[in-house]
N, C-alpha and C positions, 0 to 999 in steps of 0.2 A: 546793232547786235554783232558781236564779234564771231567770226567763224575761222575754221582752220582746215586746210586741205590735207587729207591723209591719202596715202597710196596703198591700194590693195594689190599686193604682188601676186605672182603666179604660184604661190605655195599651196594652192588647193584648199581642201577642207580645213586643215590645221590653221592656216593663216586667217581664214574667215572667222573661225571660232575664237581665235586670239583677239582679233579686232573687235568682235561683238562683246567679248568679256570685258575688254577695256572700256568700251562705250557704256555698257551697263554699270560699270563700277563708278561712273561719273555721277550717278544718281543715288541718294541715300536709301538704304534698305529699311524695312520695317522694324528690324530688331533694334534699331537705334532708339526707338521710343517705346519698346515693349514693356519695360518696367513701369514707366509712367502711366501707360494705358491700363495696365493691370491694377494699379492703385485706384484709378478712377472707376473702373468697373466694379471693384470690390466695394468702394464707397457707395455707389448707386445701389448695389444689391443690399447693402446694410441699411441705408437711410432713405432710399426711394426718392420721392419728389423733392424733399428738402436738399438732398445732395445735388440733384439735377439743377435746381434753381441756384444753388450756391456756385456751382461750376459755371453756369451761364453768366452770372453776375461777374465772376472773376475773369472769364475768358472772352465774353462776347459783348456785354453791355458797358464795359469800362467802369464798373462799379455802380452803375445806376440800377435801382431795383428792377428786376425783370417783370414783365407782364405774365399773366397766367399762362401755363404751358400750352393749353389748347386754345386755338383761335376760334372764336364763336362765329356762328352762321352769319350774323349781321355784318361783321367785318369782311367776310368773304363776299357777301352780296354787294357791298359798297365797292369793293375792289374791282369786281366785274363790271359794275355800272360805269365807272370812270375810265375804263380802259379805252384808249384811242382806237379808232376804227382800223388804222393800219396795223396796229399790234393784234387786234382781235382777228383780223384776216390772216395774219401770219401764223398765229397760234392755231386757228381753226384749220388752216391748210396743213400745218405740220401734224396736228392730231389726226386728220383724215388720212394722210399718207402713212403715218406710223401704224394706224389701225389696219389699213389695207394690207400692209406687209405682215403684221402680227397675226391677223386672222388666218392667213394662208398656212401658218404653221400649226394650227390647232387640229389635232388628229382625231378622227372618229374612232369608235371601237373597231378593232380588227379581230376577226375570228380565224384561228389556225386549227384546222382539222387534221388530227394525227390518227394513226391506225387504231389506237385503243383509248384515245382521249380527245378532248377539245379544250383548247386554251384560248381564252378571250383576253386580248391585250387592251387594257382600259387606261384612261387618264382621268384625273380629277383635279380641280384647282385646290390650292391651299385655302384655308378659311380666312386668313388675315395676312396681309403683306405690307411692308413699309418701303418707301422710296426716300432715300437720303438725298437732299439737294444741297450742294455746297453753298457757302456764303463767302465772306472774305472780300476778295478783290472786286467781285461783281456778282449780281444776281444771275441765277440760271433757270429761267422759266422753261428753257428747252429741255432741261433734265426732268422737270415735272412731266412734260409731254412724253418723253421717251419711257419713263418708268411707269407712270400712271396709266397711259393709254394702253401699254402692253399688258399690264396686270389686269385691266378691265377686260381686254379681249381674251385673256386667259380664263376669265370667268370668276375671278377672285371677288367674293362678296364685300370684303372690307379692305380698302386700299388707303393707307394713311401716308402722309407726307410730313417730314420734319426738315427744318432748315435753321441754321443759327440766326438769331435775331441781330439787328443792327444796334447801334449805340443807344437809340431811343427805345429799344426793347421790342420793336415791331418788325415783321417780315416785309420784304419788298412787295409793293402792291402788284407788280406784274407777276411775281411768283404766286401771290394769293389768287389773282385772277386766273392764272394757268391751272391752279389746283381745282378751281371751280369748273372751268371749261372741260378739263380732262376727266373729271368724275371722281376726284378724291373724296373719301367719306369723312376724313378728319385731317386736321393740319395742326402741327405742334411747333411751338417756338423753342426749339432746342437744337443744338448741334454738337459736334465733337464726339469724343469717346463716351461722354455721359449720355448722349442721345442714343447711341448704339446699345449701351448697357440697358437703358430704360426700355427700349423696344424689345430687346432679347428676353429680359427677365420680368418686365412689368413693374409698375409702381401702383400707388393708390389711385392715380388718375390716368394711367396709361396701361391699356391691355397689352400683354405680350403678343408678338406677332410670330408667324411661322417662317417668314422669309424676309431678309433685308437686302435691298439692292441699291446701287447708286455709287457715283464717284465721291471723292473727298480727299482731304489732305492725309498725310502719313498717319496721323493719330486716328483718324476715322477708319482708314483701311486696316490698320493693325488691330483696332477694336473689333472690326468685322471678323478678322481672322481668329481672334481669341474667343469670340462667342459662337463660332461656326459649329461647335458641337451641340449648342443649344438650339440654334436656328439655321436655316439654309441661307447661304449667301450666293451672290452671282459670281464674283471673282475678285481678285485684288485689283480694284479699279483705281490705281494710284496715279502718279503724274503722267501726263499725256506724252505720246511720242508719235513721230511721223517719219517715214522713209519715202523719199521721192526717187524714182529711177527715171532718168530722162536721157534721150539721145541728142546728138549734136545739132539736130534741126529744131530743137525746142526753143521757145521764146523764154529768155531768162527772167523777164519782168514778172509774169504771173507765177513762175516757180518761186521767186523770191517772196512774193506776196503770200503764197501758200505756206512757206516756212515761217514767215512772220506771223501769219494768222494763228498757226498752232502755237507759236511762242508766246502769244498773248495770254495763254494759260499760266504763264509765270514760272517761278523758280521750280526746278525739277523737270521741266519739260525738255525733251530731247528731240531735236529735229535734224534730219540727215538728208543729204542729196548725194546720190551715186550716179556717175556718168563716165563714159569713156572719153568725153570731150573735156580736156583741160581748159579750153577757152570758155566753155559754158560754166564750169566750176568757178573760174576767175570772175566772170561777168556777174554771176549770182552773188559771189562773195563781195564784190564791189558794191552792189546794191544794198546788201545787208550791213555793210560797214557804216553807212550813214544813218542808221536807224537807232532809236533809243534802246538801251539795255533793258531786258525784261527779267533777267535771271535764268532764262532758258540757255541750254547748251546746244550749239550748232557745230556740225562737222560735215565737211564736203569730201567725198571719197572718190578717188580716181580709180576706175575699173579698167581692166585690160581686155575684157571681152564681155558680151551681153550675159553669158552664163554666170559670170561673177555676180551680176545683179541678182540672179535667181538664188545663188548660194547665200549671198548676204541677206536677202529677204527671208529665206527659209530659216537661217540661223538666228537672225535678230528677232523674228516673230513680231513685227511692228503692230502697234495698235491700229494705225492707219498706213496703208501702202498705196502710193500713187504711181501708176505706170504711164509714162508719156513718151510717145514716139513708137513707131512700128516695131523696132527691135525688142522693146520691153513689153509692149501691149500684147504681142504674140505669146508671151510667157504667162499671161494671166491664168489660163487653165491649170498651170503647174504650180501656182502659188497656193499653198495649203496651210500656212501657219499665221497669216495676218488676221487681225480682228475684222477688218473690212478692206476690200480692194477697190480702188477707184481707177477706172480704165479710161484713158484718153485725156487730151489736154483740157477739155471742157469740164471734166469730172473732178472738180476741186473738193478736197476733204471738207471744206466749209459747208458744202451742200449737204453732206452726210451729217454734219453737226446739227442741222436745223430742219431740212425740208425734204430731202430726197426720199425718205421713207425707211431707210436703214436706221438701225438704232445706234446712237452715239455712246451708249454705255458699253465699252469694249474692254477686253482683257489687255492689260498693260504689263510692262516690265518683262516681256517675253512670254507671258502666260498664254499667248495664242497658240503655243505648242500643244496645249491640252484643254484650254478653256474657250468659250464661245462668246459671241456678242449676246447682249441681253435679248431674250425672246420669251415667248409664252412658256417655253420649257422651264424657265426659272421659277415659274409660279404654278406649275402643274407637276404632279407626281404620277409616274406610271406604276401600274400594278396588274396582276393577272387574276383571272377567274377560271377555275379548273373544273371540268366535268369529266369524270372517268366513265367510259362506256364498257370497257372490258377489263375489270380489275384482275381477273385471273391471269391474263397475258402479262400485264405489267408486274404483278406480284411475283410470278415465276422468274421474270427477268431480274427484278431488283432485289429480292430477298437475299440472294447470295452476296450482293454488294453490301447490303446493310450489315450482314454478319461479318464480312471481311473488315468492316470498320468497327466491329465490336458492339453494334447496336442491335441486340437480339430482339428487343421489343419493337423496334421499327420493322423488322422482318415479320414478326407475328402480327403486327397491326395490318400490314398489307395482306398477309396470307389469310387473315380472318375474313377477307372479302372474297376468297375463292369459293365458288359454289359448293364444292365437295365438302369443304371444312364446315361451312355454315349449316349444311343439312345434317351433320352428325349430331 
């Protein structure tokens, strides 16, 4: 994999933001496929299952007739039975860790007692959620774990999974086994924008869902964006990115492996290493030079001071951020825009992708500035329950405000609860 060393000068915030803008511009944006995605969504809304199957045959099965959209229970059972023990242990361990972290975020009802009223802050799960699992270069049973286990912990009654079928029309057996182990209630053989449209609007054989989460290619993520007014989505989970900040005492070999591991996700992946040590950058670059090209983009950035690393991380808002060495590890509490922060030389991003317990469905393309990692929050909606104990007090305060806004009947509605008025 080719890399290039860039220098981050002493120009402060402006130079950091200019560098970040240039790095982000290396990766295609969603608007490049927006028109094609809109056509597929419109087709699925108009023709339902037939359109989904036709797009599946054209895009996924290389012209072979696709299998039925829904995977039947017997296929799932057989996939679970033939799963090797090592993979079963890995999936079970991952499911257990992800569930442990997810359950910690489920909030009980909270009661706020105010002078004249009581507000109960409540949460409830959505009724039906979907997890999109990418296909293409490799199967992703780990994404099944991250999405389904979290939705189940959130209390969602129906959790469906969809993934693009292979050339033979079937889904990968490990993906099917993961669906069964994690607790998916239905699995569909479909991918791409057509799958997102079917899940959002429903077809004859697919019930519409309330939330769609999961990573995928540019077409999938643009489709999620376009249907986001119809359903909830997690975030724009597009091509992966990683920023490693390492000091001069860091071992270049594991750092090179960390960058290469993330680059395995293929074209569109952006991997960065920032360090004050030119020697470290050159050593890592030399290790990368002898590896096969993956289509990922790699840049090595020479920093002038540790605080440059913080500025770079905050502006870049990486999906994954690794801090290696004392001068950067001390900055961990100040890092607030990364999807997930891995602290210490032992804390490789790869652990987070599979087994550490954190979720690997993370905001990408700088969305960490405002978006969060997948959690039970994506599958639960908050609402309030109100009980007014002193309507007179509140009405006398609020009625003038309602009238100032031109809402006379709002004012009268509140004043009707005043005891003196009701007794007349």
